[in-house]
C-alpha positions in Angstrom: 0.0 0.0 0.0 2.9 2.4 0.8 4.4 1.7 -2.6 1.0 2.5 -4.3 0.7 5.8 -2.4 4.2 6.8 -3.2 3.5 6.0 -6.9 0.3 8.0 -6.8 2.1 10.9 -5.2 4.7 10.8 -7.9 2.0 11.0 -10.6 0.4 14.0 -8.9 3.7 15.8 -8.8 4.3 15.0 -12.5 0.9 16.3 -13.5 1.3 19.5 -11.6 4.7 20.1 -13.1 3.3 19.9 -16.6 1.8 23.4 -17.3 0.1 22.3 -20.5 -1.7 19.5 -18.7 -2.8 21.9 -15.9 -4.1 24.3 -18.5 -6.1 21.5 -20.2 -7.5 20.2 -16.8 -8.5 23.5 -15.3 -8.4 26.2 -18.0 -10.6 24.4 -20.6 -13.6 23.9 -18.3 -13.4 27.5 -17.0 -13.1 28.8 -20.5 -16.1 26.8 -21.7 -18.3 27.9 -18.7 -17.4 31.6 -19.3 -17.9 31.3 -23.1 -21.2 29.4 -23.2 -22.6 30.8 -19.9 -21.9 34.5 -20.4 -20.3 35.4 -23.8 -22.2 33.2 -26.2 -25.9 33.3 -26.2 -28.9 32.9 -28.5 -30.9 35.3 -26.5 -31.9 38.7 -27.9 -29.8 41.5 -26.4 -29.8 45.1 -27.8 -31.0 44.0 -31.2 -31.2 46.9 -33.6 -34.7 47.8 -34.7 -35.8 50.7 -36.8 -39.2 52.3 -37.1 -41.2 53.6 -40.0 -43.9 55.7 -38.4 -46.5 57.0 -40.8 -48.9 57.6 -38.0 -46.7 59.9 -35.8 -49.2 60.0 -32.9 -49.0 59.6 -29.2 -49.9 55.9 -29.3 -47.1 55.0 -31.7 -44.7 57.1 -29.7 -45.6 55.2 -26.6 -45.1 51.8 -28.2 -41.7 52.9 -29.7 -40.6 54.1 -26.2 -41.7 50.8 -24.7 -39.7 48.9 -27.2 -36.6 51.1 -26.7 -36.9 50.8 -22.9 -36.6 47.0 -23.0 -33.2 45.4 -22.7 -33.9 43.3 -25.8 -34.0 46.1 -28.4 -32.1 49.2 -29.4 -34.2 51.6 -31.5 -31.6 53.0 -33.8 -33.6 55.6 -35.8 -36.9 56.4 -37.4 -37.0 56.1 -41.2 -39.1 58.3 -43.4 -40.4 55.6 -45.8 -40.2 51.9 -46.8 -37.5 52.5 -49.5 -35.0 53.5 -46.8 -36.1 50.4 -44.8 -35.3 48.1 -47.7 -31.9 49.6 -48.2 -31.1 49.2 -44.4 -32.0 45.5 -44.6 -29.9 45.0 -47.7 -26.8 46.6 -46.1 -27.3 44.3 -43.0 -27.6 47.3 -40.7 -30.8 46.0 -39.0 -32.4 42.7 -38.3 -36.0 43.9 -37.7 -38.3 46.8 -38.3 -41.7 48.1 -37.3 -44.1 49.9 -39.6 -47.0 52.0 -38.2 -49.7 52.7 -40.8 -51.0 56.2 -41.2 -54.4 55.3 -39.7 -53.0 53.4 -36.7 -54.2 55.7 -33.9 -57.6 56.4 -35.6 -58.3 52.7 -36.0 -57.4 52.0 -32.4 -59.5 54.9 -31.2 -62.7 54.2 -33.2 -62.7 50.5 -33.8 -60.5 49.3 -30.8 -58.5 47.4 -33.4 -55.4 48.3 -35.3 -52.6 46.5 -37.2 -48.9 46.9 -37.1 -46.3 45.4 -39.4 -43.2 43.6 -38.1 -40.5 42.9 -40.6 -37.5 40.6 -39.9 -34.5 39.4 -41.8 -35.2 35.7 -41.9 -31.9 34.7 -43.5 -31.2 33.6 -39.9 -34.6 32.0 -39.2 -33.9 31.3 -35.5 -33.0 34.9 -34.8 -35.9 36.2 -36.9 -38.4 34.0 -34.9 -37.0 35.2 -31.6 -37.1 38.9 -32.6 -40.7 38.8 -33.8 -41.8 36.8 -30.7 -40.2 39.4 -28.4 -41.7 42.4 -30.3 -45.1 40.7 -30.3 -44.9 40.2 -26.6 -44.0 43.8 -25.9 -46.9 45.0 -28.1 -49.3 42.6 -26.4 -48.2 44.0 -23.0 -48.9 47.5 -24.2 -52.2 46.4 -25.5 -53.3 44.9 -22.2 -52.1 47.9 -20.2 -53.8 50.4 -22.5 -57.0 48.4 -22.5 -57.2 48.3 -18.7 -56.6 52.1 -18.6 -59.5 53.0 -20.9 -61.7 50.1 -19.8 -62.1 48.7 -23.3 -60.6 45.6 -25.0 -58.0 47.0 -27.4 -56.6 44.7 -30.1 -53.3 45.4 -31.9 -52.6 42.8 -34.6 -49.0 42.3 -35.5 -48.6 41.4 -39.2 -45.3 39.6 -39.5 -43.3 39.7 -42.7 -40.2 37.6 -43.1 -37.7 38.8 -45.7 -35.4 36.6 -47.8 -36.8 33.4 -46.2 -40.6 33.5 -45.8 -40.9 29.8 -45.1 -38.3 30.0 -42.3 -36.2 27.2 -43.7 -33.0 26.3 -41.9 -31.0 25.9 -45.1 -30.5 29.6 -45.8 -28.5 30.0 -42.6 -27.1 26.5 -42.5 -25.5 26.4 -46.0 -23.4 29.6 -45.7 -22.1 28.5 -42.4 -21.2 25.1 -43.7 -19.5 26.6 -46.7 -17.4 28.8 -44.4 -16.6 25.9 -42.1 -15.8 23.3 -44.7 -13.6 25.5 -46.9 -11.7 26.9 -43.9 -11.1 23.4 -42.3 -10.3 21.6 -45.6 -7.9 24.4 -46.8 -6.0 24.8 -43.5 -5.8 21.1 -42.7 -4.6 20.1 -46.2 -2.1 22.9 -46.3 -0.9 22.7 -42.7 0.9 19.4 -43.5 2.4 20.5 -46.8 5.7 21.8 -45.6 6.1 19.9 -42.3 5.5 16.6 -44.2 8.6 17.3 -46.3 10.6 18.0 -43.1 9.5 14.7 -41.5 10.2 12.7 -44.7 13.6 14.3 -45.1 12.9 15.5 -48.6 13.0 19.2 -47.7 16.7 19.2 -48.3 16.1 18.1 -51.9 13.6 20.9 -52.5 15.9 23.5 -50.9 19.0 22.6 -53.1 16.8 22.5 -56.2 16.8 25.5 -58.6 13.3 26.3 -57.6 12.8 29.6 -55.6 11.0 29.4 -52.2 8.0 31.2 -53.8 7.7 28.5 -56.5 7.8 25.7 -53.8 5.0 27.4 -51.9 2.9 28.0 -55.0 3.3 24.4 -56.0 2.2 23.2 -52.6 -0.9 25.5 -52.7 -2.1 24.9 -56.2 -3.6 21.3 -55.8 -5.3 22.3 -52.6 -6.7 25.5 -54.3 -8.2 23.5 -57.2 -9.6 20.8 -54.8 -11.2 23.5 -52.6 -12.8 25.2 -55.7 -14.3 21.9 -56.7 -15.6 21.4 -53.2 -17.2 24.9 -53.4 -19.1 24.0 -56.6 -20.1 20.6 -55.1 -21.7 22.4 -52.1 -23.6 24.8 -54.4 -24.8 21.9 -56.6 -26.0 19.8 -53.6 -27.7 22.9 -52.1 -29.5 23.5 -55.3 -30.6 19.9 -55.8 -31.4 18.7 -52.3 -32.2 21.9 -50.4 -33.7 24.0 -53.2 -31.4 26.8 -52.3 -30.1 28.6 -55.4 -27.7 31.5 -55.8 -29.9 34.6 -56.0 -27.1 37.0 -56.9 -24.1 36.9 -59.2 -22.4 33.4 -59.4 -19.3 35.0 -60.7 -19.0 37.4 -57.7 -19.7 34.6 -55.3 -17.0 32.4 -57.0 -14.4 35.1 -57.0 -15.0 35.9 -53.3 -14.9 32.2 -52.5 -11.5 31.8 -54.2 -10.3 34.8 -52.2 -11.5 33.2 -49.0 -9.9 29.9 -50.1 -6.5 31.6 -50.7 -6.8 33.3 -47.3 -7.4 29.9 -45.6 -4.6 28.3 -47.6 -2.3 31.1 -46.3 -3.3 30.3 -42.7 -2.6 26.6 -43.3 0.8 27.4 -44.8 1.7 29.6 -41.9 0.8 26.8 -39.5 2.8 24.3 -41.5 5.9 26.4 -41.6 5.9 26.9 -37.8 5.0 23.3 -36.9 7.5 20.6 -36.2 5.3 17.5 -36.8 2.3 16.7 -39.0 0.2 15.9 -35.9 0.9 19.3 -34.3 0.1 21.0 -37.6 -3.2 19.1 -38.0 -4.2 19.7 -34.4 -3.5 23.4 -34.5 -5.3 23.9 -37.7 -8.3 21.9 -36.5 -8.7 23.5 -33.1 -7.4 26.9 -34.1 -9.8 27.3 -37.0 -12.9 25.2 -36.2 -13.8 26.9 -32.9 -13.5 30.5 -34.2 -15.4 29.6 -37.3 -18.2 28.0 -35.3 -18.4 30.6 -32.5 -17.3 34.0 -34.0 -18.8 34.2 -37.5 -22.5 34.7 -36.5 -23.3 31.2 -37.8 -24.4 29.8 -34.4 -24.4 32.8 -32.1 -25.3 36.4 -33.0 -22.2 38.6 -32.8 -24.1 41.6 -31.5 -25.0 39.6 -28.4 -21.3 39.0 -27.5 -19.2 41.2 -25.2 -17.2 43.9 -27.0 -13.9 42.1 -26.6 -15.3 39.1 -28.4 -16.9 41.3 -31.1 -13.5 42.9 -31.7 -11.9 39.4 -31.8 -14.4 38.2 -34.4 -13.1 40.8 -36.8 -9.9 38.8 -37.1 -11.7 35.7 -38.2 -11.8 35.5 -42.0 -14.8 33.2 -41.9 -16.9 36.0 -40.4 -16.5 38.2 -43.5 -17.0 35.3 -45.9 -20.2 34.3 -44.1 -21.6 37.8 -44.6 -20.6 37.7 -48.3 -22.3 34.4 -48.9 -25.5 35.5 -47.2 -25.6 38.9 -49.0 -24.9 37.4 -52.5 -26.4 33.9 -52.3 -29.5 34.6 -50.3 -30.3 38.3 -50.8 -29.1 38.6 -54.4 -27.0 41.7 -53.7 -24.0 42.8 -55.8 -20.5 44.2 -55.2 -21.9 47.5 -53.9 -23.0 45.7 -50.7 -20.0 43.4 -50.1 -17.0 45.5 -51.2 -15.9 46.2 -47.6 -15.9 42.5 -46.7 -14.1 41.7 -50.0 -11.4 44.2 -49.3 -10.9 42.9 -45.7 -10.5 39.3 -47.1 -8.0 40.6 -49.7 -6.0 42.4 -47.1 -5.9 39.3 -44.8 -4.9 37.1 -47.7 -2.0 39.4 -48.7 -0.8 39.8 -45.1 -0.9 36.1 -44.3 0.8 35.1 -47.5 3.5 37.6 -47.0 4.1 36.5 -43.4 4.2 32.8 -44.5 6.7 33.6 -47.3 9.0 35.5 -44.9 8.8 32.7 -42.3 9.8 30.1 -44.8 13.4 29.3 -44.1 15.7 28.3 -47.0 18.1 26.6 -44.6 17.3 23.7 -42.2 18.3 24.0 -38.6 
């Protein structure tokens, strides 16, 4: 028994000496609780909503004030007409809107019944459903309180209109997220073993003494993965069209060019990881864990970014998948052109150039 206790004590000492093991044992659970308990949430918090108030009366002002006073919504501004509202939805500035008809107060006063229109961006059906449910509840609360005050049963009927996905199908949100995730993981994982594999096999010396320049070696490593990833992109589009009835509403050429730009960015990340790694296993692990979690958590695919704390919102700007996810939704689902995705395209272009330049500079022409 003494021998067993001594051996157990030795194992405890060994575990506590290993900082990486301690980080895995204690740091990972704490990080997961903090992330999924506080930072990542599907609840509605300070969601941007705009108002088109044709009525401009005391009743509509009270409802707007009640919505703005809740912790769920942030009334950004009042728009003059529906044309400005459509432009705001296309730019992705807002997720929901409320339209008061010109006869809203008169209908409520004379007939005790009035309608109000709630419009939501249903390219994310879960978020749209939650937003409309919260707005409807706030309006119902006002309706009950006002009816008690005047002693009459008032009825405000919300007319809900879902943009871009009237049937609330899951595919319009699922497919762009899967495209970003698949292309990111496939590109980084395939490329992450490109250079380190040559080191492990001992063939890097042959490449370095060959007449090829380092740039040519890198391009040769990336080209097959680039072609394979482009084929994967078209396979995803084809399967989405056949099985999910989800077609590209905008320019296929624009979506293809932006996808190639995102693929090149992902390949540059994989190349960077491959140059810095010592083994194929380390390169694969770093590419899988380092890219999968940010793509799942920080792109807006699973959790709304506006619900996150500011530090995580800033961090999400560094994830290429976030900008590609926006581009796919704007072009594929909403049918918008380059005028609405030029900023995201420039960000991806800048990331691609920066990451490729860093990888090229880190590539050593002499083995240590």
